N, C-alpha and C positions, 0 to 999 in steps of 0.2 A: 446462673442466667445465660440463656444457650446465643451464641451469639450467631447472627447470617451474616452476609455478606451488604453490602449499602446498594438501594437501588438501584439498577443500570448500572452493573460491575457483577464483575461473575471469574470464578475461576476456571482456568487454564489449563485442563486435567493430564495424567501426565498420556493417556491412549489418546489424547486433542493435540498434546504440543508438541510432538511428535514431525507431525502435520505441519506446525507455525514454520517449526524448524525448517522443516526441509523449504518449503512458499520464503522464508526466509530467506535459504542458501541459495535460492536459485537468482531471486531480484538481485544481490550482493555478486554473484559473477554476471548473469546479465549487463545489471549496469557497470562494473566495472570493461566487461569488453567494448562498453558502447564509450567509455572514455569521461563517464561521470567517476566525481570521489564520493567518498561520505561524510554528510559532514553530521556533528552530533550539537545540537543546544541544549542551554537549559530547559530543565520544566518548566521553572517558571521566572516570567518577565514584569519589568514595568506596565502596570498597567496603560498608562498614556500608548504604550509600545502599538496595543491593538485599535486604542480605535482610532489611535489619528491613521494607523496600517491596513486595517480591516473597514475600519466606517465608523457614527458613534450607534447609527440609522442602522446596520445591520441586525437580524437575528443573534448571529452570534454574543456577539457587542452587549447589546441591550436587553438581552432577552438569559443569556445561556453561559456568560461565563462564569470562574471559581473564581472571586477576590478577594482578597483585605487587605488588610493591613498593620505589620508586621508591627514589634514590639518600637523600632526605631520611628513607627511610622512614614515610612514609606507601600504605598499606594501597588497590590504586586498579585500579578492575577496566572493559576496554572493554563499552562499552553494551549487554545483552541483549535493553531492550526502553527503550522508553520511555518510557511512564507515569512511572514513578516518577519520573526526572529528568524531564518534564513539573512533574511534581508539587514539585517541588524547587528549581524555577527561582518558579513560583507564588507558595510561599513565601515565598522569599527575596529577591523583585523585589518584592514587594505589591500583587501584580495585583488583589487584593479591594476595593482603595482606589481603585483604576481604576473598576472595575464587578463589582456583586453577581456577574456572569457573567459567566465566560472562557469562551469561545467559540477552541476553535487548535487548530488541523492543523500537524501534521508530517511532510516526506518522508526518509530518512535511513538510513543502516546501521547493521546491527544485527552482534554476533557472540556464536555460540556454537560451542560444540562439540561440535556432534552428531553422529552418524554418517550422513556425504554418503547421498543418496539423490535421486530423480529428482524436482525443485521443490526441496528439500530443501541449503541449504549452512553451510559455517561462517561467510561472511560474505556478509548477505544484505541484500536492500533490502525497508523496509515505511514505506507512508502509512497516518498516522493522523489520529484528530478526539481531543480532552478537549473534555467542556462542565463546567466544574468551578461549579455554585455550584447546582443546582434540584434540588430535589429529587422532581419533581413526574412521576409517567412519559407524560405528553407529550416530557419531551422526553427519555426512553429511545426511547422509538416516533423523534422525527425523527435521532436518532445512528442507528438500524437503519436508516432509509428513505432516510437518506442511500447507506450505505453498500452496499443493497440496489440504491438508483438508478443508483452509478456504478457497477456490476460488470454490470448492464443493461444498460447506455448504451456500456459498452466492449465488447456481443457476445457476454457469453461464455452461451454455452445449458445450458441443465440445470441450473442454479441452483436450491436450493434453503435455506430458511430454518430453521431447527433453534434453540426456545425454549423458556428452560426460567427458573422462578424460583428462589433454593434459600433465599430466605427473610434477613432479618435476621441479626445475628450473632447475637442469641439464640435464635433458630429454627434456626441452626447447628450452637450449641452442643449442641442438647437430639439433634435428628438426631444427630448425629457419635457419640453415646453408644450410641442407638438403633440405628446399624447395625455398630457396634461390636460388639454382646450378638447382632447377627444373624451377623457373620461367624466370629467368635470358635469358635464348634462348628466352623463349616467348614474351619479353620487349614488343616487339610493339605490342602484342596483350590487353596489361594494361589499363587502362582509368588512368585519368592522378592522382589519389588519390591514384590509385594504386600504381602505378610509383614511385610516394612521398613516400609511404610507405614500400618499396621494403627491401630498407637497415636500416629503423627509424625501422619497427615493422610491419614484414614480414605477422607475423599470422594474424594482422587483415585481410589481403589481403581474408582469408578464411572463412571473414563472411559477403562478397560481393553479391550485389543484382542482378548485372553483365549480366547480361544470356551469353554473350562469356565469360564471367571470370569463372561465374561456370560452362559451360559445359568445359572450359580447367581444371577446376581444381578437374574435377571425375579424370583425370586421375592422377593428386599429386600423391606422397606416404601419405601416416595418419600416423597424428601423435601417432594412437595409433599404429601402426606398432613399433616404436623406446620405449614403453614406460618398467622402470627399473623392473627384478625382484617387488619389494615392490610397485610402481605405480601401477602394475599388479595386483598384490593382494589386497593393499585397491581396487580397483574400482572394481572387484570382488564382495568382501563386501560390495559394496554400494548396488549393485545390488542386490545379494542376500536375505537382508534384508528390500529393497526397495517389495522386491516379497512375501516377509513375514508379509510384510505391506497390502500384495493387493492392490499395488499401480503398473499401468501400466507406461510401459516407451516405448522408440523409442532411440536408438541410434543412436547421428547423431557427425559423424568422423569429423565435418566442426563446430561448435559449440566451440567456441574461448571465448566471451562476450566480449566486449568491452572496458575493464581496463585493465591497465598491471597488477594490482597487483592478479590475479588469477592462484591458483594452482594446479595441479587433478581434483577433480570433477570441472565440470560447468553444470550446470543445465538453461532448461527456460521449462517455461508451458506457451503454447497459447493458442489462441481461433479463431475456422476457423465464429465466429459469425464478427471480424474482419476486413477482408480482410486481405490487406496487408501488414497496419501495425497493425499484431496479436500476440503479446507479448504483456502479463498479467504482467509476475513479470520471475526475472531472479537472477541469484546468483551463490555460490557456495564456494569452500574451497581458502583462501591468507593466505599462510602459513606463507608467510615474513614478511609481513603489518609493522607489530608491532614493528618488531628490526626495518625494512626502516626509521620508524619514528620513533625512539629514544629507543624503549623498549628493551626486552630481546629476545627471542627468544619466539615466542607463535605462536603454531597452532591457524584458526582461518576455522570459515566457516558460511555464510548467507547471504540473499537474500533479495530484493528490488522488491515491487509491487509499479504501477503506480494506484490512485486514479481515476485518469478521463475512462481509460483503460477500469478496473472495473465496472463501471457503467457505463457504455457502451454496454459490454459487458453480466450483468446481465439482467435477466429477469422484464419488467417490473413490472409486472406485482406478484412479489416476494418482500413479506411485510414482510419479517425479522424477525428483532428484535417488530418489531410495533404491532407484530399477536399477542401476547397473551397481549396489555397492553387497557388495556379498555379507551375508548375518552368521556369525560364527555362536555355535552355543559349544561351551567345556560343560564334558560330562565326568565330576569325576567321584569313583567310587570308592569310599573307605576310608579313614580317619589316615592313612597311611599316607596316601597319595596326595595332604593339603598342600604342604607346603611346598612342594613342586611343581600342581597344579597353580598355584600363586604367581610363581614364578613367571612357568612358561605364561599365561596367562596374561604378565605385565610386559611378557618378550613381545609375544603377538599387538597388543593395547601400540607401545610402542614405534613395532611395524608400518602405523596407521588403519587396522583393521579395525572394524567394531564384532567386539565377543563380549557376551556374558556367559554368566556359569551359574550356580543355584546354593546360595548361600543357608538354605534350610534342607540341606544334608538329606535330599529325599532318593527314593527309590529310581532305579535306573530308566522305569516306564512315566515315572512322574516327570521327570526330566526330559527325556524324548517327547512328552505334551506337552512341557512349559518351550521347547524348541521350537514344536508347531504350532505352536500361538503365537508366539515372534516373528515366524515367519522364519525361521534360519535357513539357510541354504545347506550348511556345512555344518556337523559336528565332528569335536576331538572327544575323545574317549580317551581316561587312564582311569587303570584301575590295578589291582597287585600284579597283577600276572605282568601288565605293561611296562611296572616300576621296576620288579625282574630286568625285564626285557632294554630297558632305558631307554622307549620308543611310547610314543600312543599310536590311536586308530583312530583315523580323518578317512569321517564318512560322507558321502554328496549326498544330498535328500531324495533329492531327483532324480538323480543315476540311480541309488539304493549302492554304486560303485561303493567298494569302504577299502582302505589300504593302510598299512604299517609304513610308521616314519620312525627314525630317530629321535631324539631332543633337538639334535643340533641341525634337524633338514627340516623342523617343524618350518616355517617361514619360506624358505627356499621351493618346501610341497606349495606349500599354496598360493604364492608362483607364480609355480607354473597350470594353475586351477584357470580356466578359461567363463 
């Protein structure tokens, strides 16, 4: 029997995994510089965590989760999203006692049984951040600016930030009934999924991609018309801070996000390079989630971004993190040099350099071809003549310059290269 990967999953092969690694390395550096610390939560959690946190009527919980009862009778679910899991950890580990503000980030795999399509898989990778503890609009602006700047600095072109406010819980309750009253006379024009959402989660209908429903919703009352005075002040300040940061945005009154825990600010960053599935990143404020999962009332805001879509949107020529890293290729000629070559190779690696060698004992011509294929900028050559003279030849492939360096001077010589 010939085995294949499960539908909706895929292998990250060596020619792609290096790009993943570079993007992840950049994200780690950027978020650490911004004062966020990494958190890693288990790959599966109690199913009720997501039912309560995300919402039983959400698509994620009602249609997409991978859940099972284990041998001990516990109902478990592979993690479909990170925020509920991070908040559970925040509460369980009393992170509020360490600091009044917890600024956390994550990178990891998630699982949803969605219909596979370009940039959307059943096992997928996300990174995101959660700022737990601040109710103020400057925290919203920081979160949004970090997301926008990361995507921009990754070289992604044609990105657009869509922004909205869905108000407090009280505002949402009031608007929910107003939206139901508007849609009920048009019930026959709704799709089956929207009919099912009408009583349970009507705000999700605003996120429809059905063209006839989108036309109908053009006449619907907007949630921004029903914001409280506090909601309005908060949202205006978020916009002002984004203007101060020179981050352009478009107001989108139908942007509600797909999960039930959102309040006030919601946002999404899209790229025209992705076609119909254009969302790169989304997030917003969730001031009630900590309390709903058993903690004290704690305002929070965050975002999540999908790796697969980011890599699709990135320019293939964008070298990102690797552009300042010199790749070295060690060419050893003859069996007599192998032991010395391995010793020197280890010393160079321990000094922090990226270096490879040929384990197939090919000709110098083949090894040089491999060095070019790997994008090496420097070759180190060790042959019988060099062994006698206790030195190596170091060649700069970009300039063509080649010089001899004694064994004990190789690393100082590499450090001298610019």
